[in-house]
C-alpha positions as CSV (number, residue, x, y, z in Angstrom):
1,M,2.0,13.6,-5.4
2,V,5.4,14.7,-4.2
3,E,3.8,16.4,-1.2
4,I,2.4,13.0,-0.2
5,I,5.5,10.9,-1.0
6,N,8.1,13.0,0.7
7,P,6.6,12.9,4.2
8,I,6.2,9.2,3.9
9,Q,9.8,8.8,2.9
10,N,10.9,11.0,5.8
11,V,8.9,8.9,8.3
12,L,10.3,5.7,6.8
13,T,13.8,7.1,7.1
14,D,13.2,8.1,10.7
15,A,11.8,4.6,11.5
16,S,14.8,2.9,9.8
17,H,17.2,4.8,12.0
18,K,15.1,4.0,15.2
19,E,14.4,0.4,14.4
20,I,18.0,-0.5,15.4
21,T,17.5,0.4,19.0
22,N,13.7,0.2,19.3
23,H,11.9,-3.1,18.9
24,A,8.5,-1.5,18.8
25,V,9.6,0.6,15.8
26,K,10.9,-2.5,14.1
27,R,7.6,-4.3,14.7
28,W,5.8,-1.2,13.3
29,L,7.8,-1.4,10.1
30,I,7.0,-5.1,9.8
31,D,3.3,-4.4,10.3
32,L,3.6,-1.7,7.6
33,Q,5.2,-4.1,5.2
34,H,2.4,-6.6,5.8
35,L,-0.1,-3.9,5.1
36,T,1.6,-3.2,1.8
37,Y,1.3,-6.9,0.9
38,D,-2.4,-6.7,1.7
39,I,-2.8,-3.6,-0.5
40,D,-0.9,-5.3,-3.3
41,D,-3.3,-8.3,-3.0
42,V,-6.3,-6.0,-3.3
43,L,-4.8,-4.3,-6.4
44,D,-4.1,-7.6,-8.0
45,G,-7.7,-8.6,-7.3
46,L,-9.0,-5.4,-8.8
47,E,-6.8,-5.9,-11.9
48,T,-8.1,-9.5,-12.2
49,E,-11.7,-8.3,-11.9
50,A,-11.0,-5.7,-14.6
51,M,-9.5,-8.2,-16.9
52,H,-12.4,-10.5,-16.2
53,R,-14.9,-7.8,-17.1
54,E,-13.0,-6.9,-20.3
55,F,-12.9,-10.6,-21.3
56,N,-16.6,-10.8,-20.6
57,H,-17.3,-7.7,-22.7
58,E,-15.2,-9.0,-25.6
59,S,-16.6,-12.5,-25.7
60,E,-20.2,-11.7,-24.6
61,A,-21.8,-13.8,-27.3
62,I,-19.9,-17.0,-26.4
63,I,-20.4,-16.5,-22.6
64,S,-24.1,-15.9,-23.0
65,K,-24.4,-19.2,-24.7
66,V,-22.4,-21.0,-22.1
67,R,-24.3,-19.3,-19.2
68,K,-27.6,-20.5,-20.6
69,L,-26.4,-24.0,-20.0
70,I,-25.3,-23.3,-16.3
71,P,-27.8,-22.4,-13.6
72,T,-27.4,-18.8,-12.4
73,C,-27.0,-19.9,-8.8
74,C,-23.6,-21.3,-9.9
75,T,-22.3,-18.3,-11.8
76,N,-23.4,-15.2,-9.8
77,F,-20.7,-14.6,-7.1
78,P,-20.4,-11.1,-5.6
79,R,-16.7,-10.3,-6.1
80,T,-16.9,-6.7,-4.9
81,T,-18.3,-7.7,-1.5
82,S,-15.1,-9.4,-0.5
83,M,-13.1,-6.4,-1.9
84,H,-15.1,-4.0,0.3
85,G,-14.2,-6.1,3.4
86,K,-10.5,-6.2,2.4
87,L,-10.5,-2.4,1.9
88,D,-12.2,-1.9,5.2
89,D,-9.5,-4.0,6.9
90,I,-6.7,-2.1,5.2
91,T,-8.2,1.2,6.2
92,T,-8.5,0.1,9.8
93,K,-4.9,-1.3,9.8
94,L,-3.6,2.0,8.2
95,Q,-5.4,4.1,10.8
96,D,-3.8,1.9,13.6
97,L,-0.4,2.3,12.1
98,V,-0.8,6.1,11.9
99,E,-1.8,6.3,15.5
100,E,1.1,4.0,16.5
101,K,3.5,6.2,14.4
102,A,2.6,9.1,16.6
103,A,3.0,7.0,19.8
104,L,6.4,5.8,18.7
105,G,7.5,9.4,18.1
106,L,8.3,8.8,14.4
107,S,8.6,12.2,12.7
108,V,8.2,13.7,9.3
109,T,11.3,15.9,9.6
110,K,13.4,16.4,6.5
111,E,16.8,14.8,6.1
112,P,19.7,17.2,5.7
113,R,20.3,17.8,2.0
114,A,23.4,16.3,0.4
115,K,24.3,19.5,-1.4
116,N,24.7,21.3,2.0
117,T,27.3,18.6,2.9
118,K,29.1,19.1,-0.4
119,H,29.2,22.9,0.2
120,K,30.7,22.3,3.7
121,I,33.3,19.9,2.2
122,T,34.3,22.5,-0.5
123,N,34.7,25.1,2.2
124,L,37.1,22.8,4.2
125,Y,39.4,22.4,1.2
126,G,39.1,25.6,-0.6
């Protein structure tokens, strides 16, 4: 997991430095933030669907009685179909942002470590 998160943090650090002088990088960061909102919405939807399924499982007897009173055309809505569309949109947006990252010259280079700076300061005084 660290192997995935560290490069992402490094790109975000690079972008945060460059957004000050480069409007395109600032726009890229805004687009990335909007994508995170979209991902959060999908995760909320999945969580809601999971809770709905758990509720259905726990109260199956009551629901089956109620469903007998309601026509099936009114109760069968394909939730996952909309989720697939949202996931496809997110995947496309993410691929676009990755391509744009390269075009903007955002890099995955590591930041200098703080302990190196501490070592240099110690050498100055000691």
